[in-house]
ZAMAR-964183 format. One record per residue (C-alpha): residue number from 1; x, y, z. Coordinates in nm, 3 decimals. Layout:
ZAMAR-964183
[nuti NUM,[X,Y,Z]] ...
This chain:
ZAMAR-964183
[nuti 1,[3.218,3.284,3.514]] [nuti 2,[2.955,3.546,3.598]] [nuti 3,[2.605,3.559,3.453]] [nuti 4,[2.698,3.874,3.260]] [nuti 5,[2.996,3.701,3.102]] [nuti 6,[2.783,3.398,3.023]] [nuti 7,[2.513,3.613,2.863]] [nuti 8,[2.765,3.785,2.637]] [nuti 9,[2.889,3.450,2.509]] [nuti 10,[2.539,3.300,2.483]] [nuti 11,[2.439,3.540,2.204]] [nuti 12,[2.631,3.320,1.959]] [nuti 13,[2.383,3.051,1.857]] [nuti 14,[2.503,2.696,1.802]] [nuti 15,[2.417,2.550,1.457]] [nuti 16,[2.133,2.339,1.600]] [nuti 17,[1.946,2.661,1.684]] [nuti 18,[1.975,2.813,1.337]] [nuti 19,[1.598,2.799,1.277]] [nuti 20,[1.521,2.999,1.591]] [nuti 21,[1.501,3.375,1.640]] [nuti 22,[1.825,3.571,1.663]] [nuti 23,[1.705,3.755,1.976]] [nuti 24,[1.866,3.612,2.288]] [nuti 25,[1.631,3.587,2.587]] [nuti 26,[1.883,3.494,2.853]] [nuti 27,[1.710,3.530,3.189]] [nuti 28,[1.658,3.787,3.460]] [nuti 29,[1.605,3.829,3.831]] [nuti 30,[1.819,3.787,4.139]] [nuti 31,[2.158,3.636,4.040]] [nuti 32,[2.185,3.488,4.393]] [nuti 33,[1.825,3.363,4.413]] [nuti 34,[1.724,3.062,4.620]] [nuti 35,[1.447,2.989,4.368]] [nuti 36,[1.507,2.945,3.995]] [nuti 37,[1.205,2.920,3.763]] [nuti 38,[1.262,2.749,3.428]] [nuti 39,[1.020,2.748,3.135]] [nuti 40,[1.055,2.600,2.788]] [nuti 41,[1.132,2.880,2.539]] [nuti 42,[1.053,3.250,2.476]] [nuti 43,[0.730,3.359,2.308]] [nuti 44,[0.659,3.659,2.089]] [nuti 45,[0.656,3.919,2.367]] [nuti 46,[0.976,3.778,2.513]] [nuti 47,[1.140,3.779,2.171]] [nuti 48,[1.056,4.147,2.130]] [nuti 49,[1.169,4.252,2.477]] [nuti 50,[1.466,4.021,2.531]] [nuti 51,[1.329,3.926,2.876]] [nuti 52,[1.162,3.599,2.982]] [nuti 53,[0.798,3.578,3.085]] [nuti 54,[0.678,3.932,3.009]] [nuti 55,[0.362,3.849,2.810]] [nuti 56,[0.026,3.733,2.948]] [nuti 57,[0.177,3.410,3.080]] [nuti 58,[0.454,3.607,3.247]] [nuti 59,[0.208,3.844,3.409]] [nuti 60,[0.019,3.544,3.545]] [nuti 61,[0.346,3.394,3.670]] [nuti 62,[0.407,3.716,3.865]] [nuti 63,[0.063,3.686,4.023]] [nuti 64,[0.113,3.318,4.104]] [nuti 65,[0.439,3.399,4.282]] [nuti 66,[0.283,3.695,4.461]] [nuti 67,[-0.004,3.473,4.583]] [nuti 68,[0.240,3.324,4.835]] [nuti 69,[0.436,3.647,4.892]] [nuti 70,[0.722,3.567,4.655]] [nuti 71,[0.850,3.876,4.474]] [nuti 72,[0.962,3.803,4.119]] [nuti 73,[1.262,4.029,4.180]] [nuti 74,[1.383,3.773,4.434]] [nuti 75,[1.363,3.486,4.183]] [nuti 76,[1.581,3.401,3.883]] [nuti 77,[1.368,3.328,3.574]] [nuti 78,[1.485,3.168,3.251]] [nuti 79,[1.396,2.910,2.986]] [nuti 80,[1.546,2.583,2.865]] [nuti 81,[1.594,2.733,2.518]] [nuti 82,[1.700,3.098,2.497]] [nuti 83,[1.574,3.180,2.147]] [nuti 84,[1.212,3.179,2.026]] [nuti 85,[1.111,2.883,1.806]] [nuti 86,[0.914,2.979,1.494]] [nuti 87,[0.541,3.001,1.555]] [nuti 88,[0.593,2.943,1.928]] [nuti 89,[0.625,2.570,1.864]] [nuti 90,[0.781,2.347,2.128]] [nuti 91,[1.159,2.318,2.104]] [nuti 92,[1.283,2.013,1.917]] [nuti 93,[1.495,1.756,2.105]] [nuti 94,[1.809,1.867,1.924]] [nuti 95,[1.738,2.230,2.014]] [nuti 96,[1.697,2.137,2.379]] [nuti 97,[2.019,1.934,2.371]] [nuti 98,[2.209,2.228,2.218]] [nuti 99,[2.072,2.460,2.489]] [nuti 100,[2.141,2.242,2.791]] [nuti 101,[2.510,2.335,2.841]] [nuti 102,[2.417,2.703,2.868]] [nuti 103,[2.135,2.629,3.112]] [nuti 104,[2.367,2.421,3.330]] [nuti 105,[2.616,2.707,3.343]] [nuti 106,[2.334,2.941,3.448]] [nuti 107,[2.238,2.703,3.726]] [nuti 108,[2.600,2.683,3.840]] [nuti 109,[2.620,3.063,3.851]] [nuti 110,[2.295,3.117,4.043]] [nuti 111,[2.331,2.810,4.270]] [nuti 112,[1.957,2.790,4.346]] [nuti 113,[1.840,2.573,4.632]] [nuti 114,[1.504,2.516,4.462]] [nuti 115,[1.409,2.487,4.094]] [nuti 116,[1.049,2.516,3.972]] [nuti 117,[0.997,2.377,3.621]] [nuti 118,[0.704,2.512,3.420]] [nuti 119,[0.527,2.269,3.192]] [nuti 120,[0.629,1.953,3.009]] [nuti 121,[0.951,2.053,2.833]] [nuti 122,[1.173,2.143,3.130]] [nuti 123,[1.002,1.899,3.367]] [nuti 124,[1.055,1.599,3.140]] [nuti 125,[1.418,1.694,3.078]] [nuti 126,[1.508,1.748,3.444]] [nuti 127,[1.331,1.432,3.558]] [nuti 128,[1.431,1.227,3.252]] [nuti 129,[1.067,1.127,3.220]] [nuti 130,[0.809,1.095,2.947]] [nuti 131,[0.520,1.143,3.188]] [nuti 132,[0.312,1.456,3.136]] [nuti 133,[0.293,1.754,3.365]] [nuti 134,[-0.054,1.658,3.488]] [nuti 135,[0.104,1.352,3.651]] [nuti 136,[0.434,1.513,3.756]] [nuti 137,[0.317,1.847,3.895]] [nuti 138,[0.337,1.892,4.267]] [nuti 139,[0.571,1.596,4.316]] [nuti 140,[0.898,1.708,4.474]] [nuti 141,[1.219,1.558,4.336]] [nuti 142,[1.592,1.590,4.397]] [nuti 143,[1.816,1.705,4.114]] [nuti 144,[2.184,1.700,4.208]] [nuti 145,[2.106,1.819,4.559]] [nuti 146,[1.858,2.085,4.444]] [nuti 147,[1.491,2.050,4.538]] [nuti 148,[1.280,2.047,4.222]] [nuti 149,[0.906,2.108,4.191]] [nuti 150,[0.719,2.071,3.860]] [nuti 151,[0.441,2.327,3.807]] [nuti 152,[0.186,2.392,3.536]] [nuti 153,[0.302,2.645,3.279]] [nuti 154,[0.116,2.977,3.320]] [nuti 155,[0.002,2.954,2.957]] [nuti 156,[-0.182,2.633,3.047]] [nuti 157,[-0.348,2.811,3.339]] [nuti 158,[-0.463,3.087,3.103]] [nuti 159,[-0.638,2.822,2.895]] [nuti 160,[-0.796,2.670,3.206]] [nuti 161,[-0.926,2.963,3.411]] [nuti 162,[-1.148,2.770,3.656]] [nuti 163,[-1.052,2.796,4.024]] [nuti 164,[-1.277,2.511,4.139]] [nuti 165,[-1.129,2.236,4.356]] [nuti 166,[-0.932,1.996,4.141]] [nuti 167,[-0.879,2.246,3.857]] [nuti 168,[-0.525,2.331,3.734]] [nuti 169,[-0.538,2.670,3.909]] [nuti 170,[-0.652,2.508,4.233]] [nuti 171,[-0.374,2.249,4.203]] [nuti 172,[-0.123,2.528,4.138]] [nuti 173,[-0.235,2.702,4.456]] [nuti 174,[-0.164,2.383,4.651]] [nuti 175,[0.176,2.352,4.482]] [nuti 176,[0.266,2.714,4.556]] [nuti 177,[0.186,2.670,4.925]] [nuti 178,[0.417,2.369,4.929]] [nuti 179,[0.686,2.569,4.747]] [nuti 180,[0.657,2.856,4.993]] [nuti 181,[0.693,2.620,5.289]] [nuti 182,[1.013,2.469,5.147]] [nuti 183,[1.160,2.812,5.073]] [nuti 184,[1.080,2.930,5.425]] [nuti 185,[1.274,2.636,5.569]] [nuti 186,[1.593,2.681,5.367]] [nuti 187,[1.928,2.738,5.534]] [nuti 188,[2.216,2.939,5.389]] [nuti 189,[2.365,2.838,5.054]] [nuti 190,[2.665,2.610,5.058]] [nuti 191,[2.974,2.610,4.837]] [nuti 192,[3.001,2.577,4.459]] [nuti 193,[2.732,2.371,4.291]] [nuti 194,[2.851,2.041,4.147]] [nuti 195,[2.631,1.894,3.873]] [nuti 196,[2.748,1.535,3.840]] [nuti 197,[2.623,1.435,3.499]] [nuti 198,[2.786,1.345,3.170]] [nuti 199,[2.563,1.605,3.003]] [nuti 200,[2.721,1.878,3.211]] [nuti 201,[3.025,1.929,2.995]] [nuti 202,[3.181,2.278,3.004]] [nuti 203,[3.016,2.521,2.763]] [nuti 204,[3.326,2.728,2.689]] 
């Protein structure tokens, strides 16, 4: 299945997402990207545009990527949940669970070699952890053969603008240098991605 085919089918919301916006925010970027960036859910600007990370947090994400010479066009960007929760609240556990099959199919299509998770929601799901992002950020992990790096969400960086040593922005700079080094050392992609987990049941 291609990303375009998956997007067409993803517009039909499962019942667990009935309280969320009807505007699908599927994802965008390079469909063959080595790096996949995953946030939690769309915000107001994303809901209006149908594209992920286009508001102030998205603009900061672009600058964070550019700080280590990563062009957003070379990255695939998406969210755990593809529809905006009311009031920009965090997705509920049942909404995340209903969205996971679609996300897994996206990952299978893109076959990234590296995933960067932004903030608590995706990081805790991927790592099956209840620890917060302040403890998990910058710590590389393996997820079904994919290198995974938790990062602060850009919205958190907007609320914490200091660049002093030890600040969230300073820590993000250290994390981005580590991310860039791993990307620079990647070899060619291998065959089809196998996600060996009971949660990875076929979506369609």
